[in-house]
C-alpha positions as CSV (number, residue, x, y, z in Angstrom):
1,M,-56.5,27.9,118.2
2,E,-59.5,27.8,120.7
3,P,-58.3,30.6,123.0
4,F,-57.8,32.9,119.9
5,K,-61.3,32.1,118.6
6,Q,-62.9,33.9,121.6
7,K,-60.3,36.6,121.4
8,F,-61.1,37.0,117.8
9,E,-64.8,37.3,118.4
10,D,-64.1,40.0,120.9
11,I,-61.8,42.0,118.7
12,K,-63.0,41.5,115.1
13,E,-65.4,44.5,115.3
14,S,-62.8,46.6,117.0
15,E,-62.0,50.0,115.6
16,N,-58.8,50.3,117.6
17,P,-55.8,49.4,115.5
18,D,-53.6,49.0,118.5
19,H,-55.7,46.2,119.8
20,I,-55.8,44.5,116.5
21,N,-52.0,44.8,116.1
22,D,-51.4,43.3,119.5
23,F,-53.8,40.4,118.6
24,L,-51.8,39.8,115.2
25,I,-48.5,39.9,117.0
26,K,-49.7,37.2,119.4
27,L,-50.9,35.1,116.5
28,S,-47.4,35.5,114.9
29,E,-45.7,34.1,118.0
30,S,-47.3,30.7,117.3
31,P,-48.5,30.7,113.6
32,N,-51.1,28.2,112.6
33,I,-52.6,27.6,109.1
34,E,-56.0,28.0,110.7
35,Y,-55.3,31.6,111.3
36,L,-55.8,32.3,107.6
37,I,-59.5,32.6,108.5
38,I,-58.7,35.5,110.7
39,L,-56.5,37.0,108.1
40,D,-59.2,36.8,105.5
41,Y,-61.6,38.6,107.8
42,F,-59.3,41.5,108.5
43,I,-58.2,41.8,104.9
44,D,-61.8,41.7,103.6
45,N,-63.6,43.7,106.2
46,L,-61.5,46.3,108.0
47,D,-62.1,49.9,107.3
48,I,-59.3,51.1,104.9
49,Q,-58.0,53.6,107.5
50,I,-57.6,50.8,110.1
51,L,-56.2,48.4,107.6
52,E,-53.5,50.9,106.8
53,K,-52.4,50.9,110.4
54,V,-52.4,47.1,110.9
55,K,-51.1,46.0,107.5
56,L,-47.4,45.6,108.6
57,N,-48.5,42.9,111.1
58,L,-50.9,41.4,108.6
59,V,-48.1,41.0,106.2
60,F,-45.8,39.5,108.9
61,L,-48.4,37.0,109.9
62,I,-48.9,35.9,106.2
63,G,-45.2,35.2,106.1
64,E,-45.1,33.3,109.3
65,I,-48.0,31.1,108.2
66,A,-46.4,30.6,104.8
67,N,-43.4,29.0,106.5
68,L,-45.6,26.1,107.5
69,S,-47.6,25.4,104.3
70,T,-48.4,26.4,100.8
71,I,-51.0,29.2,100.8
72,D,-53.5,30.5,98.2
73,T,-52.3,33.1,95.7
74,K,-54.9,35.6,97.0
75,Y,-52.4,36.4,99.7
76,L,-49.8,37.2,97.0
77,D,-52.4,39.5,95.5
78,F,-52.7,41.3,98.8
79,L,-49.0,41.6,99.3
80,S,-48.6,43.0,95.8
81,K,-51.3,45.6,96.3
82,T,-49.8,46.4,99.7
83,Y,-46.3,46.7,98.4
84,N,-47.4,49.3,95.8
85,S,-49.1,51.5,98.2
86,S,-46.9,51.4,101.3
87,D,-43.9,53.0,103.0
88,R,-40.5,51.4,102.9
89,W,-40.9,49.4,106.2
90,V,-44.0,47.7,105.0
91,R,-42.5,47.1,101.5
92,D,-39.5,45.5,103.2
93,E,-41.8,43.2,105.1
94,V,-43.8,42.3,102.0
95,I,-40.5,41.2,100.3
96,Q,-39.6,39.1,103.3
97,A,-43.1,37.5,103.3
98,I,-42.8,36.7,99.6
99,R,-39.5,35.0,100.3
100,K,-41.1,32.7,102.9
101,I,-44.0,31.9,100.5
102,A,-41.6,31.1,97.7
103,K,-40.1,28.3,99.7
104,K,-43.3,26.3,99.6
105,T,-45.5,27.9,97.0
106,V,-44.9,28.6,93.3
107,I,-45.1,32.3,92.6
108,G,-45.9,33.7,89.2
109,E,-44.1,36.2,87.0
110,R,-46.1,39.1,88.3
111,I,-44.7,38.6,91.7
112,I,-41.3,37.8,90.5
113,K,-41.4,41.1,88.5
114,L,-42.3,42.9,91.7
115,V,-39.3,41.3,93.5
116,G,-37.1,42.2,90.5
117,Y,-38.1,45.9,90.7
118,A,-37.5,45.8,94.5
119,I,-33.9,44.9,93.8
120,N,-33.4,48.6,92.9
121,D,-35.5,50.1,95.7
122,D,-34.0,53.2,97.4
123,Y,-34.1,51.5,100.7
124,P,-31.1,49.1,101.1
125,P,-32.7,46.4,103.3
126,I,-35.4,46.0,100.6
127,R,-32.7,45.5,98.0
128,I,-30.9,42.9,100.1
129,N,-34.2,41.0,100.9
130,A,-35.2,41.1,97.3
131,L,-32.0,39.4,96.1
132,K,-32.3,36.9,98.9
133,T,-35.8,36.1,97.6
134,L,-34.5,35.5,94.1
135,V,-32.1,32.9,95.5
136,V,-35.0,30.6,96.7
137,L,-36.9,30.7,93.4
138,E,-36.8,27.7,91.1
139,R,-36.4,29.8,88.0
140,L,-35.5,33.3,87.1
141,P,-37.1,35.0,84.0
142,L,-34.8,36.9,81.7
143,F,-36.4,40.3,82.4
144,V,-35.1,40.2,86.0
145,W,-31.4,40.1,85.0
146,K,-31.3,43.8,83.9
147,N,-32.0,44.8,87.5
148,I,-29.5,42.4,88.9
149,F,-26.8,43.9,86.6
150,L,-27.8,47.3,87.8
151,V,-27.2,46.2,91.4
152,L,-23.6,45.2,90.6
153,N,-22.9,48.8,89.8
154,S,-23.6,49.8,93.4
155,K,-20.3,48.8,95.0
156,N,-22.2,47.3,97.9
157,S,-20.3,44.3,99.3
158,E,-23.4,42.7,100.9
159,L,-25.4,43.1,97.6
160,E,-22.5,41.6,95.7
161,A,-22.2,38.6,98.0
162,I,-25.9,37.8,97.6
163,S,-25.8,38.5,93.9
164,A,-23.0,36.0,93.6
165,N,-25.3,33.3,95.0
166,V,-27.9,34.3,92.3
167,F,-25.3,33.9,89.5
168,D,-24.1,30.6,91.0
169,K,-27.6,29.1,91.0
170,F,-29.1,30.4,87.7
171,L,-26.1,31.3,85.6
172,P,-23.3,28.8,86.5
173,D,-21.5,28.9,83.1
174,F,-19.6,31.9,81.5
175,H,-21.0,31.0,78.2
176,Q,-24.5,31.6,79.6
177,L,-23.2,34.9,81.0
178,F,-22.1,36.1,77.7
179,K,-25.4,35.3,76.1
180,L,-27.2,37.2,78.8
181,L,-25.0,40.2,78.5
182,K,-25.8,40.2,74.8
183,Y,-29.5,39.9,75.5
184,L,-31.2,43.3,75.0
185,D,-27.7,44.9,75.2
186,N,-27.4,44.1,78.9
187,Y,-23.6,44.5,78.4
188,K,-24.1,48.3,78.3
189,I,-25.3,48.3,81.9
190,L,-22.2,47.2,83.7
191,K,-19.6,49.7,84.9
192,P,-15.9,48.6,85.2
193,N,-16.3,47.6,88.9
194,A,-19.3,45.3,88.0
195,I,-17.3,43.8,85.2
196,R,-14.4,43.0,87.6
197,F,-16.9,41.4,90.0
198,L,-18.2,39.1,87.3
199,L,-14.7,38.1,86.3
200,L,-14.0,37.3,89.8
201,I,-17.1,35.0,90.1
202,Y,-16.5,33.1,86.8
203,F,-12.7,33.0,86.4
204,R,-10.6,31.8,89.3
205,T,-7.8,30.8,86.9
206,P,-6.9,32.3,83.5
207,F,-7.6,29.1,81.5
208,N,-11.2,29.9,80.4
209,L,-10.6,33.6,80.3
210,E,-9.3,33.5,76.7
211,S,-12.5,32.0,75.4
212,F,-14.5,34.7,77.1
213,R,-12.2,37.3,75.7
214,E,-12.6,35.9,72.2
215,S,-16.4,35.9,72.5
216,I,-16.5,39.6,73.3
217,A,-13.8,40.5,70.8
218,T,-15.7,38.9,67.9
219,S,-19.2,40.0,69.1
220,D,-21.3,42.7,67.5
221,W,-21.1,44.8,70.6
222,E,-20.5,48.5,70.2
223,I,-16.8,49.2,70.1
224,E,-16.6,51.5,73.1
225,Y,-18.1,48.8,75.3
226,K,-15.8,46.1,73.9
227,K,-12.8,48.2,74.8
228,I,-14.0,48.5,78.5
229,Y,-14.6,44.8,78.8
230,L,-11.3,43.7,77.0
231,Q,-9.4,46.2,79.2
232,E,-10.8,44.8,82.3
233,I,-10.1,41.2,81.2
234,D,-6.5,42.1,80.4
235,I,-6.0,43.6,83.9
236,Y,-7.7,40.7,85.6
237,E,-5.7,38.2,83.6
238,K,-2.4,39.7,84.7
239,I,-3.5,39.4,88.3
240,L,-4.4,35.8,87.8
241,L,-1.1,35.0,86.2
242,K,0.8,36.6,89.0
243,S,-1.0,34.3,91.5
244,L,0.0,31.1,89.7
């Protein structure tokens, strides 16, 4: 820390974003919880135009420090504000930083909601990192699942693979899946390819499939959606029976 104290004194009044970025990169190479003091200074005191040019490295440093210890929620506030006013490269770094924080620090519903929205970002790396962030959480609020179901419609194999981890952790039983599909009419979201993906996750043999079929057949779902689900179940069941 000592060599950086003098460097910080030399640079903290700098109006050159390149110099500040170089300094932040050096700090990130050997992160230390004491560097939060430096972070606080830059976040609170930099001119807004300079802050805009160094925020990517500020976000990265927050994430690296969060790997070492729990950190104050004020840094989550900064990340949230930064996400909502930044380009896709900074937004992606924000989501990665939140994932690092979530491994050691409990994050609230406001931040989880941000990650939930990020699942459907236009930039694919953000979507992937948002899903990876959900996997490290201890709980998953109901409102996030709508966006997860939307992801399944994308036909993206990498997103599907990470989504499978989310389902395995937070929704391990097909009875829970049915309840969640019924919740706020989530069943209307899924396209046939997404239904097939869920069947593959939850039913490796045909033995429990009949129970799931019965739940859907006797539900109060709209008939047109019932037909789609039951048709996909019939097709999938035939595939399973052939593999026995």
